[in-house]
C-alpha positions as CSV (number, residue, x, y, z in Angstrom):
1,M,-23.1,10.5,7.8
2,A,-21.2,9.8,4.6
3,I,-18.0,11.3,3.0
4,T,-19.0,14.1,1.0
5,Q,-18.0,14.2,-2.9
6,K,-15.8,16.1,-2.4
7,S,-13.7,14.2,0.2
8,G,-13.9,10.8,-2.3
9,L,-12.1,12.9,-4.7
10,G,-9.7,14.0,-1.8
11,F,-8.7,10.5,-1.1
12,F,-7.7,10.0,-4.6
13,L,-5.6,12.4,-4.1
14,L,-4.5,11.5,-1.1
15,F,-3.4,8.0,-2.4
16,L,-1.6,9.3,-5.4
17,G,0.6,11.6,-2.6
18,C,1.4,8.4,-0.7
19,I,3.0,7.1,-3.6
20,F,5.5,9.6,-3.9
21,L,5.7,9.8,0.1
22,M,6.5,6.8,0.2
23,A,10.4,7.1,-2.0
24,P,11.7,9.0,0.4
25,M,10.9,6.9,3.7
26,G,12.5,4.4,1.4
27,C,10.3,1.6,1.1
28,Q,11.4,-0.3,-1.8
29,P,9.2,-2.3,-4.0
30,S,9.1,-5.9,-3.1
31,G,6.9,-9.1,-4.9
32,P,4.3,-10.8,-2.9
33,P,6.2,-14.0,-1.5
34,P,5.0,-16.9,-0.9
35,K,3.7,-18.2,2.2
36,N,5.6,-21.2,2.3
37,K,7.5,-23.6,0.2
38,K,4.3,-25.9,-0.7
39,E,2.7,-23.2,-2.0
40,A,5.4,-21.7,-3.9
41,K,4.1,-20.5,-7.6
42,P,6.3,-20.9,-10.8
43,P,8.9,-18.1,-10.6
44,L,10.3,-16.3,-13.2
45,S,12.7,-17.3,-15.7
46,P,16.3,-16.1,-15.7
47,E,15.7,-13.8,-18.7
48,A,12.2,-12.5,-17.2
49,M,13.9,-11.6,-14.0
50,E,16.3,-9.1,-15.8
51,H,13.0,-7.3,-16.9
52,F,12.0,-7.7,-13.6
53,R,15.0,-6.0,-11.9
54,Q,15.1,-3.3,-14.3
55,G,11.3,-2.5,-14.3
56,H,11.8,-1.6,-10.5
57,K,14.7,0.5,-11.2
58,F,12.8,2.2,-13.6
59,L,10.0,2.4,-10.9
60,A,12.4,3.7,-8.7
61,D,13.5,6.5,-10.5
62,Q,9.4,7.6,-11.5
63,K,10.2,6.8,-15.1
64,K,7.1,4.7,-15.3
65,D,6.9,4.0,-19.4
66,E,10.3,2.7,-19.0
67,A,8.8,0.6,-16.0
68,L,5.7,-0.9,-17.7
69,K,7.4,-1.9,-20.7
70,E,9.8,-4.2,-18.9
71,F,6.9,-5.6,-16.9
72,Q,5.4,-6.6,-19.7
73,E,8.0,-8.0,-20.9
74,T,8.2,-9.6,-17.7
75,V,5.0,-11.5,-18.8
76,R,6.0,-12.3,-22.0
77,L,8.3,-14.2,-20.5
78,S,7.0,-15.8,-17.6
79,P,3.2,-15.9,-18.0
80,D,2.6,-18.1,-15.7
81,A,4.6,-16.5,-12.3
82,P,1.7,-14.2,-10.4
83,L,4.5,-11.8,-9.8
84,A,4.5,-10.6,-12.6
85,H,1.1,-9.9,-13.9
86,F,0.9,-8.5,-9.8
87,W,3.9,-5.9,-10.7
88,L,2.3,-5.4,-14.2
89,G,-1.1,-4.7,-12.5
90,K,0.5,-2.3,-10.3
91,I,2.5,-0.2,-12.5
92,Y,-0.8,0.6,-14.6
93,F,-2.4,1.4,-11.2
94,Y,0.1,3.6,-10.6
95,R,-0.3,4.9,-14.2
96,G,-3.9,5.5,-13.7
97,D,-4.3,3.0,-16.2
98,K,-7.7,1.6,-14.1
99,E,-8.8,-1.4,-16.6
100,P,-5.7,-3.1,-17.3
101,A,-4.6,-3.0,-14.0
102,E,-7.5,-4.1,-12.9
103,K,-7.7,-7.6,-15.5
104,E,-3.7,-7.8,-14.3
105,M,-5.0,-8.4,-10.2
106,K,-8.0,-10.6,-11.3
107,Q,-5.2,-12.8,-13.9
108,T,-2.6,-12.8,-10.6
109,L,-5.9,-14.3,-8.2
110,Q,-6.3,-17.0,-11.3
111,L,-3.0,-18.1,-10.9
112,D,-2.4,-17.5,-7.3
113,P,-6.2,-17.6,-5.3
114,K,-4.5,-16.4,-1.5
115,N,-2.3,-13.7,-3.0
116,Y,-3.5,-11.5,-0.5
117,H,-1.3,-8.8,-1.9
118,A,-3.9,-8.8,-5.3
119,M,-6.9,-9.3,-3.1
120,A,-5.5,-5.6,-1.1
121,M,-4.9,-4.3,-4.6
122,L,-8.7,-4.9,-5.8
123,G,-10.0,-3.6,-2.8
124,K,-7.9,0.1,-2.4
125,M,-8.7,0.4,-6.8
126,Y,-12.5,-0.1,-5.9
127,S,-11.8,2.1,-2.9
128,L,-11.4,4.8,-5.2
129,D,-14.8,4.5,-7.3
130,R,-17.4,5.0,-5.0
131,A,-20.1,3.1,-6.6
132,K,-17.7,0.2,-5.9
133,V,-17.1,0.3,-1.9
134,D,-19.1,-3.0,-1.1
135,Q,-16.6,-5.1,-3.9
136,A,-13.6,-3.4,-2.3
137,K,-15.0,-4.2,1.2
138,E,-15.6,-7.9,0.0
139,F,-11.8,-7.6,-1.4
140,L,-10.2,-6.2,1.5
141,D,-12.0,-8.8,3.9
142,Q,-11.0,-11.4,2.1
143,A,-6.7,-9.9,2.2
144,L,-7.1,-9.5,6.2
145,E,-8.5,-13.3,6.4
146,E,-4.9,-14.5,4.7
147,S,-2.7,-11.3,6.8
148,P,-4.6,-10.1,9.3
149,D,-2.4,-7.3,10.4
150,N,-1.7,-5.9,7.0
151,L,-1.1,-1.9,7.8
152,E,-2.3,-0.8,4.5
153,V,-5.8,-3.0,4.2
154,H,-6.6,-1.9,7.4
155,F,-5.8,1.5,6.5
156,D,-8.2,0.9,3.3
157,L,-10.8,-1.2,4.8
158,G,-10.9,2.4,7.2
159,R,-11.5,4.8,4.4
160,V,-14.0,2.3,3.2
161,Y,-16.3,2.4,6.4
162,A,-15.9,5.7,6.1
163,I,-17.3,6.2,2.5
164,K,-20.2,4.0,3.6
165,G,-20.8,6.0,7.0
166,E,-19.9,3.7,9.2
167,R,-18.2,5.8,11.7
168,E,-17.5,3.0,14.4
169,R,-16.3,1.3,12.4
170,A,-14.0,3.7,10.6
171,V,-12.7,4.9,13.7
172,A,-11.6,1.4,14.7
173,E,-9.9,0.4,11.9
174,F,-7.4,3.8,12.6
175,R,-7.4,3.2,15.9
176,Y,-6.1,-0.5,14.7
177,L,-3.1,1.4,12.9
178,F,-2.6,3.7,15.9
179,S,-1.7,1.1,18.1
180,K,0.0,-1.7,16.3
181,E,2.5,0.6,14.5
182,G,2.3,4.1,16.8
183,E,1.8,7.0,15.4
184,F,2.1,7.6,11.6
185,S,1.5,11.2,9.8
186,L,-0.5,9.8,7.0
187,Y,-2.7,8.0,9.3
188,H,-3.1,10.9,11.0
189,Y,-3.9,12.8,8.4
190,E,-6.5,11.1,6.9
191,M,-7.8,10.9,9.9
192,G,-8.1,14.5,10.5
193,R,-9.8,14.3,6.9
194,I,-12.1,11.9,8.0
195,L,-13.2,13.5,11.4
196,E,-13.1,16.8,9.1
197,A,-15.5,16.1,6.7
198,W,-18.1,14.8,10.1
199,G,-17.8,18.4,11.2
200,D,-16.3,17.3,14.1
201,N,-13.2,20.5,13.7
202,N,-11.5,19.6,17.9
203,Q,-10.6,16.4,17.1
204,A,-9.6,16.7,13.5
205,L,-7.5,19.6,14.3
206,N,-6.1,17.3,17.2
207,H,-5.8,14.5,14.2
208,Y,-4.1,17.2,11.9
209,R,-0.7,18.5,14.9
210,R,-0.2,14.9,15.5
211,A,0.6,14.4,11.5
212,L,2.2,17.6,11.7
213,L,4.7,15.8,14.7
214,F,5.9,13.0,12.6
215,N,6.3,14.8,9.4
216,P,6.6,18.7,9.7
217,K,6.7,19.2,5.9
218,L,3.4,17.6,4.8
219,E,2.4,21.2,3.1
220,P,-1.5,19.6,2.8
221,V,-1.6,19.6,7.1
222,N,0.0,22.9,7.5
223,Q,-3.3,24.0,5.7
224,A,-5.6,22.2,6.9
225,I,-4.5,22.9,10.7
226,K,-4.5,27.1,9.1
227,R,-8.0,26.2,7.8
228,L,-9.3,25.0,11.2
229,Q,-7.6,26.7,13.5
230,A,-9.6,29.9,11.8
231,V,-12.7,28.3,12.6
232,V,-11.9,26.7,16.1
233,K,-12.2,28.4,19.4
234,E,-9.6,26.7,21.0
235,P,-9.5,27.6,25.1
236,P,-7.2,30.1,26.3
237,P,-3.9,28.7,28.5
238,S,-4.7,27.7,31.8
239,A,-4.5,30.5,34.5
240,A,-1.5,29.3,37.2
241,P,-3.5,28.0,40.5
242,K,-3.8,30.5,43.4
243,G,-0.6,31.2,45.7
244,A,1.9,30.4,42.6
245,T,5.0,31.8,42.9
246,P,5.5,32.5,39.0
247,A,9.0,31.5,37.5
248,K,12.2,33.3,37.4
249,P,13.3,34.1,34.0
């Protein structure tokens, strides 16, 4: 059973939420590094690097318009640097400008065909369009070939499998995430939403509660728990075994 269209919209809203959740977690932007010196691509010029750094400062302050101008200038000064096109594409994506974001990511791959960061971003972008989930899977698979342990790619691939209705594969991707990095509130929240969409409310509630353990202030999780508690019949607490002595106050 595939996820409903309403849930698909929820995926988009969730991803936008991820952008804002990353800031308080201390995640700082970083460009895709070359795998080794032999694969090193044209670096940014000194002048372009100044604009690149300023762009990240604006991005950290959520000043997307100012960041866009800095990354555009970075590309103008270093048009052959994959790093410049990648971050210009990323800021376009953060702004919701899909077409220029896609163009810049593809340009990144033209300059650096093994750039798994650009592959992953294209996979993420296509995963937000139900008509392009097959393209999303193709790019995400390519990204995993270059970076097998990339958790964000496994996360997006799990979402793609869920949208396609491939339940076992979706669950397998999320289990991989849990096994590698322990318990993440965002991953449990997404797994809960997928299970709820499939009608498995008991398991969904279980994942929502796990998400809350690691981020008690995640309001959508609190709302989801309240919503499911109203419809899920949970067993009462186990009675004390016969002969057991009640605990003294």
